[in-house]
C-alpha positions as CSV (number, residue, x, y, z in Angstrom):
1,E,0.0,0.0,0.0
2,A,2.7,2.4,-1.0
3,H,0.1,4.8,-2.4
4,N,-0.3,5.9,1.3
5,F,2.9,8.0,0.8
6,L,0.3,10.4,-0.6
7,G,-1.0,11.0,2.9
8,T,-2.3,14.1,4.5
9,G,0.3,14.1,7.3
10,S,4.0,15.2,7.2
11,F,5.3,11.8,8.0
12,A,4.2,10.3,4.7
13,S,5.9,12.9,2.5
14,E,9.0,12.8,4.7
15,A,9.3,9.0,4.4
16,A,8.9,9.3,0.6
17,K,11.7,11.9,0.4
18,V,14.1,9.7,2.6
19,L,13.5,6.8,0.2
20,M,14.0,8.9,-2.9
21,T,17.3,10.2,-1.5
22,A,18.4,6.7,-0.6
23,T,18.2,5.5,-4.2
24,L,21.2,7.8,-5.0
25,E,23.4,7.1,-2.0
26,P,26.5,5.0,-2.6
27,E,25.7,2.4,0.0
28,H,22.3,1.7,-1.7
29,K,22.8,2.4,-5.4
30,G,23.1,-0.8,-7.2
31,R,22.8,-2.8,-4.0
32,T,19.4,-2.2,-2.6
33,M,16.1,-3.0,-4.3
34,L,13.0,-0.9,-3.5
35,I,9.6,-2.3,-4.5
36,F,6.5,-0.1,-4.1
37,A,3.3,-2.1,-4.3
38,G,-0.3,-0.9,-4.3
39,Y,-3.5,-0.4,-6.3
40,E,-2.6,0.8,-9.8
41,S,-4.8,3.9,-10.0
42,K,-3.7,5.0,-6.5
43,M,-0.1,4.3,-7.3
44,N,-0.2,6.4,-10.5
45,T,-1.7,9.3,-8.5
46,M,0.9,9.0,-5.8
47,M,3.8,8.9,-8.3
48,Q,2.5,12.0,-10.0
49,N,2.1,14.0,-6.8
50,V,4.6,13.0,-4.2
51,D,7.8,13.8,-6.2
52,E,8.4,14.8,-9.8
53,G,11.4,12.5,-10.0
54,M,9.8,9.4,-8.6
55,R,8.8,8.0,-11.9
56,R,12.3,8.3,-13.2
57,R,13.7,6.4,-10.3
58,F,11.2,3.6,-10.5
59,K,11.5,2.5,-14.1
60,E,10.1,-1.0,-14.0
61,T,6.5,-1.8,-13.4
62,I,5.0,-5.3,-12.9
63,R,1.3,-5.5,-13.3
64,F,-0.7,-8.3,-11.7
65,P,-3.9,-8.6,-13.6
66,D,-7.2,-9.0,-11.7
67,W,-8.6,-12.5,-11.3
68,T,-11.5,-13.2,-13.6
69,P,-14.7,-14.7,-12.1
70,Q,-13.5,-18.0,-13.6
71,N,-10.1,-17.7,-11.7
72,C,-12.0,-17.0,-8.5
73,F,-14.4,-19.9,-9.1
74,D,-11.6,-22.4,-9.8
75,F,-9.9,-21.4,-6.5
76,V,-13.2,-21.8,-4.6
77,V,-13.5,-25.3,-6.0
78,Q,-9.9,-26.0,-4.9
79,L,-10.7,-24.8,-1.4
80,C,-13.8,-27.1,-1.3
81,K,-11.6,-30.1,-2.3
82,R,-9.1,-29.3,0.4
83,K,-11.8,-29.6,3.0
84,D,-13.4,-32.7,1.3
85,I,-16.5,-30.8,0.4
86,D,-18.4,-31.7,-2.8
87,V,-20.4,-29.2,-4.8
88,A,-23.5,-30.1,-6.7
89,E,-23.5,-29.3,-10.4
90,D,-26.4,-26.8,-10.3
91,A,-24.7,-25.2,-7.3
92,L,-21.4,-24.8,-9.3
93,H,-23.3,-23.1,-12.1
94,H,-25.0,-20.7,-9.7
95,I,-21.8,-19.8,-8.0
96,L,-20.0,-18.9,-11.2
97,E,-22.9,-16.9,-12.5
98,Q,-23.1,-14.9,-9.3
99,L,-19.4,-14.2,-9.3
100,K,-19.7,-12.8,-12.8
101,I,-22.3,-10.3,-11.5
102,I,-20.2,-9.4,-8.4
103,Y,-17.1,-8.9,-10.7
104,Q,-18.9,-6.0,-12.3
105,R,-19.3,-4.2,-9.0
106,P,-16.8,-1.9,-7.3
107,G,-14.4,-3.5,-4.8
108,W,-13.5,-6.8,-6.6
109,G,-10.9,-8.4,-4.3
110,N,-9.4,-11.3,-6.4
111,A,-8.2,-14.1,-4.1
112,S,-9.7,-12.4,-1.1
113,D,-13.1,-12.7,-2.8
114,A,-12.5,-16.3,-3.5
115,H,-11.8,-16.9,0.2
116,D,-14.9,-14.9,1.2
117,T,-17.0,-16.9,-1.3
118,F,-15.9,-20.2,0.2
119,E,-16.6,-18.9,3.7
120,Y,-20.2,-17.9,2.8
121,L,-20.8,-21.3,1.1
122,E,-19.3,-23.2,4.1
123,N,-21.5,-21.2,6.5
124,A,-24.6,-21.9,4.4
125,L,-23.8,-25.6,4.4
126,A,-23.3,-25.5,8.2
127,M,-26.6,-23.6,8.7
128,R,-28.5,-26.2,6.7
129,T,-26.9,-29.3,8.3
130,M,-27.3,-28.1,11.8
131,S,-30.9,-26.9,11.4
132,P,-33.4,-28.7,13.6
133,C,-35.7,-28.9,10.6
134,T,-33.1,-31.1,8.8
135,G,-32.6,-34.5,10.2
136,A,-29.0,-35.7,10.4
137,A,-30.0,-39.2,9.5
138,A,-31.7,-38.0,6.4
139,L,-28.7,-36.0,5.4
140,V,-26.4,-39.0,5.8
141,S,-28.7,-41.3,3.8
142,S,-29.0,-38.7,1.0
143,G,-25.3,-38.1,1.0
144,Q,-25.7,-34.3,1.5
145,L,-23.9,-34.0,4.9
146,N,-20.8,-32.7,3.2
147,V,-22.2,-31.4,-0.1
148,I,-22.9,-27.8,-1.0
149,T,-26.3,-27.9,-2.6
150,L,-28.0,-25.3,-4.8
151,E,-29.9,-24.2,-1.7
152,D,-26.6,-23.6,0.0
153,A,-25.1,-21.8,-3.0
154,I,-28.1,-19.4,-3.3
155,M,-27.9,-18.6,0.4
156,G,-24.2,-18.2,0.4
157,M,-24.0,-16.0,-2.7
158,N,-26.9,-13.9,-1.5
159,K,-24.8,-13.2,1.6
160,F,-22.0,-12.1,-0.7
161,H,-24.4,-9.9,-2.7
162,S,-25.5,-8.2,0.6
163,Q,-21.9,-7.4,1.4
164,R,-21.1,-6.2,-2.1
165,P,-24.2,-4.4,-3.2
166,D,-24.7,-2.7,-6.6
167,M,-24.0,0.9,-5.8
168,E,-26.5,2.0,-8.4
169,E,-29.3,0.4,-6.4
170,P,-30.3,1.8,-3.0
171,Q,-30.0,-0.5,-0.1
172,P,-32.8,0.5,2.3
173,G,-33.0,-0.8,5.8
174,M,-29.3,-1.3,6.5
175,Y,-27.3,0.7,9.0
176,A,-23.9,-0.3,10.3
177,G,-24.4,-3.7,8.7
178,V,-27.3,-4.6,11.0
179,G,-31.0,-4.9,10.2
180,A,-33.4,-2.0,10.9
181,G,-35.2,-1.8,14.2
182,F,-32.4,-3.2,16.3
183,A,-32.1,-1.1,19.4
184,H,-28.4,-1.5,20.0
185,F,-27.5,0.2,16.7
186,Q,-29.6,3.4,17.0
187,S,-28.0,6.7,16.6
188,P,-27.4,9.0,19.6
189,G,-30.5,10.0,21.5
190,G,-32.4,7.0,20.5
191,A,-33.3,8.5,17.1
192,P,-33.7,6.1,14.2
193,P,-30.6,5.7,11.9
194,P,-30.3,8.3,9.1
195,N,-32.5,7.7,6.0
196,Q,-33.9,4.6,7.8
197,P,-37.4,3.9,6.3
198,K,-40.0,3.0,8.9
199,I,-41.2,-0.6,8.8
200,K,-44.7,-0.7,7.4
201,R,-47.3,-2.3,9.6
202,V,-49.7,-4.6,7.8
203,E,-53.3,-5.3,8.7
204,Q,-53.4,-8.1,11.3
205,R,-54.7,-11.1,9.4
206,V,-55.1,-13.6,12.3
207,T,-56.2,-13.5,15.9
208,Q,-54.7,-14.3,19.3
209,S,-56.2,-17.8,18.9
210,F,-53.1,-18.9,17.0
211,V,-50.9,-18.4,20.1
212,A,-53.7,-19.7,22.4
213,Q,-54.0,-22.9,20.5
214,A,-50.3,-23.5,20.7
215,R,-50.3,-22.7,24.4
216,D,-53.2,-25.1,25.0
217,G,-51.5,-27.9,23.0
218,E,-54.1,-27.8,20.2
219,S,-51.3,-27.2,17.6
220,D,-47.8,-28.4,17.1
221,E,-46.3,-24.9,17.4
222,D,-44.3,-23.8,20.5
223,P,-46.4,-20.9,21.9
224,V,-43.5,-18.5,22.1
225,F,-42.5,-19.4,18.5
226,A,-46.1,-18.9,17.4
227,A,-46.1,-15.5,19.0
228,L,-42.8,-14.6,17.3
229,L,-44.1,-15.7,13.9
230,L,-47.3,-13.6,14.4
231,T,-45.3,-10.6,15.6
232,C,-43.1,-10.7,12.5
233,V,-46.1,-10.6,10.2
234,E,-47.8,-7.8,12.3
235,L,-44.7,-5.6,12.2
236,G,-44.4,-6.0,8.4
237,Y,-41.3,-8.1,8.3
238,D,-42.8,-10.2,5.6
239,I,-44.3,-7.4,3.5
240,D,-41.5,-7.4,0.9
241,Q,-38.0,-8.6,0.2
242,E,-36.2,-5.7,1.9
243,S,-38.2,-6.2,5.1
244,R,-37.3,-9.9,5.2
245,K,-33.6,-9.0,4.8
246,R,-34.0,-6.6,7.7
247,L,-35.4,-9.4,9.8
248,I,-32.5,-11.6,8.9
249,G,-30.1,-8.9,10.0
250,I,-31.9,-8.7,13.4
251,L,-31.9,-12.5,13.8
252,E,-28.2,-12.8,12.9
253,V,-27.3,-10.2,15.6
254,V,-29.5,-12.1,18.2
255,Q,-27.9,-15.3,17.1
256,A,-24.5,-13.7,17.8
257,G,-25.5,-13.1,21.4
258,S,-27.4,-9.8,21.6
259,G,-31.0,-9.3,22.6
260,F,-34.2,-8.9,20.6
261,S,-35.3,-5.4,19.5
262,E,-37.9,-3.8,21.7
263,D,-40.7,-3.7,19.1
264,I,-40.5,-7.5,18.7
265,L,-40.0,-8.2,22.4
266,E,-43.0,-6.1,23.4
267,H,-45.3,-7.7,20.9
268,V,-44.3,-11.3,21.9
269,K,-44.6,-10.3,25.5
270,S,-48.2,-9.1,25.1
271,K,-49.2,-12.3,23.3
272,T,-47.6,-14.8,25.8
273,G,-47.7,-13.0,29.1
274,E,-44.1,-14.0,29.9
275,N,-41.8,-11.6,31.7
276,E,-39.0,-10.0,29.7
277,T,-36.1,-12.0,31.3
278,N,-37.7,-15.4,30.6
279,L,-38.8,-14.3,27.2
280,Q,-35.3,-13.3,26.0
281,H,-34.1,-16.7,27.0
282,M,-37.0,-18.6,25.4
283,L,-36.8,-16.6,22.2
284,R,-33.2,-17.3,21.8
285,H,-34.0,-20.9,21.2
286,Q,-36.4,-19.9,18.4
287,V,-33.9,-17.8,16.4
288,L,-32.2,-20.5,14.4
289,P,-35.2,-22.1,12.7
290,L,-36.7,-18.7,11.8
291,L,-33.4,-17.4,10.6
292,K,-32.9,-20.6,8.4
293,S,-36.5,-20.2,7.1
294,M,-36.2,-16.5,6.3
295,S,-32.8,-17.1,4.6
296,D,-34.4,-19.8,2.4
297,V,-37.2,-17.4,1.6
298,V,-34.9,-14.6,0.5
299,A,-32.8,-16.9,-1.5
300,A,-35.9,-18.4,-3.3
301,E,-37.3,-14.9,-4.0
302,E,-34.0,-13.7,-5.3
303,E,-33.9,-16.6,-7.7
304,R,-37.5,-16.0,-8.8
305,L,-36.8,-12.3,-9.4
306,L,-33.6,-13.2,-11.3
307,V,-35.5,-15.5,-13.6
308,I,-38.0,-12.7,-14.4
309,K,-35.2,-10.2,-14.8
310,R,-33.5,-12.4,-17.4
311,L,-36.7,-12.9,-19.3
312,K,-37.2,-9.2,-19.4
313,E,-33.6,-8.7,-20.6
314,Q,-34.3,-11.2,-23.4
315,K,-37.4,-9.3,-24.4
316,R,-39.6,-12.2,-23.3
317,L,-42.0,-9.9,-21.6
318,E,-45.1,-12.1,-21.9
319,E,-43.4,-15.0,-20.2
320,A,-42.1,-12.8,-17.4
321,D,-45.6,-11.3,-16.9
322,A,-47.2,-14.8,-16.9
323,L,-44.7,-16.0,-14.2
324,R,-45.6,-13.0,-12.1
325,R,-49.3,-13.5,-12.4
326,K,-49.1,-17.2,-11.6
327,H,-47.1,-16.4,-8.5
328,E,-49.6,-13.9,-7.3
329,T,-52.5,-16.3,-8.0
330,V,-50.9,-19.0,-5.9
331,Q,-50.3,-16.5,-3.1
332,R,-53.9,-15.5,-3.1
333,R,-55.1,-19.1,-3.1
334,L,-52.8,-20.1,-0.2
335,Q,-53.9,-17.1,1.8
336,T,-57.5,-18.1,1.2
337,M,-56.9,-21.6,2.4
338,G,-55.6,-20.3,5.7
339,V,-53.1,-23.1,6.2
340,C,-50.6,-20.7,7.9
341,P,-52.4,-19.1,10.9
342,A,-49.8,-16.3,11.2
343,G,-50.6,-15.1,7.7
344,F,-47.1,-15.5,6.1
345,S,-46.6,-15.4,2.4
346,W,-45.3,-18.6,0.6
347,Y,-42.4,-19.6,-1.5
348,R,-41.8,-22.5,-3.9
349,Q,-40.2,-25.6,-2.4
350,G,-39.9,-29.0,-4.0
351,G,-43.3,-30.2,-5.2
352,G,-45.2,-27.6,-3.3
353,W,-45.1,-24.4,-1.3
354,R,-43.8,-23.6,2.2
355,C,-44.9,-20.6,4.3
356,H,-42.2,-18.0,5.1
357,G,-42.4,-18.9,8.8
358,G,-41.2,-22.4,7.8
359,S,-43.9,-24.4,9.7
360,H,-46.4,-25.2,7.0
361,W,-46.3,-26.8,3.6
362,V,-48.9,-27.4,0.9
363,S,-48.3,-29.7,-2.1
364,D,-49.2,-28.8,-5.7
365,S,-51.9,-31.4,-5.7
366,Q,-53.6,-29.8,-2.6
367,L,-53.7,-26.5,-4.6
368,Q,-55.7,-27.9,-7.4
């Protein structure tokens, strides 16, 4: 990072002058090699501004070309092999396609991005295999205990996209890398973060009976989990894709050891009657399944929107509109059926549809 010689303080320019002088001194001339390394554009600016004679002293330039998405992809595959992790064919295709998109954005990090990609994929694999919704025996029998599936690839690369957003597209709801509404990351005085859109509240589509049924053993849901699901819908965390991403941000911070935001906590408290201390402890056990489910939802929705985007780019507008209308029709049908008491929307999974809360599934045949 020799481009830092173009610093604002006096030490940077003084250090550059010492090195420039040293290149002409007898004890160094012809005996000492100086190598300045840094980002090319910044290095050019530094060379032009620190000292007029610097370019004449440093006559040789070695350029290391950026890795291509394919280079990055190949290295990710190598990293997987080193850890005895297999990657499904459809997952390989998805990873490469997403790297091509990320490559076009500012901040491409070459080998560093390859390592980050592998880390996101490995974390997604770990999240799936340790989920209570996924039986270990089933994973072993299906051979997926150490295999990065398409589901993992979508989840992992979506995480990468969130860390390297397209700067031309606004990223609402994110502040200091944490989802909106999280109390620990408010600006001074308790005011909401700057430019933070308020979470839209949606009309309550269910009654308290959902939680009461769970509490009375009339349903399979844990009453606290039922209250949490209902709260997420009431507070608008399932109203659109950005709201779901904000919820994932909140859940990730809670999973890391912090407490729930006050708006969620108060709503769950009012539905369960539990005191706040017990509730924080009880809710912590509900984070992982909801986080896993919401991550699956966001990944599936990103994939659906990507398909529609590609159709539009290919001028196949009628197909794109037909897919959109079909999706909306299914959503209306599922809401009418009332299978999910919390009122969540639904996403495509296997041969049917799963609610965004993760607890309910309807097959295609049941929709007929």
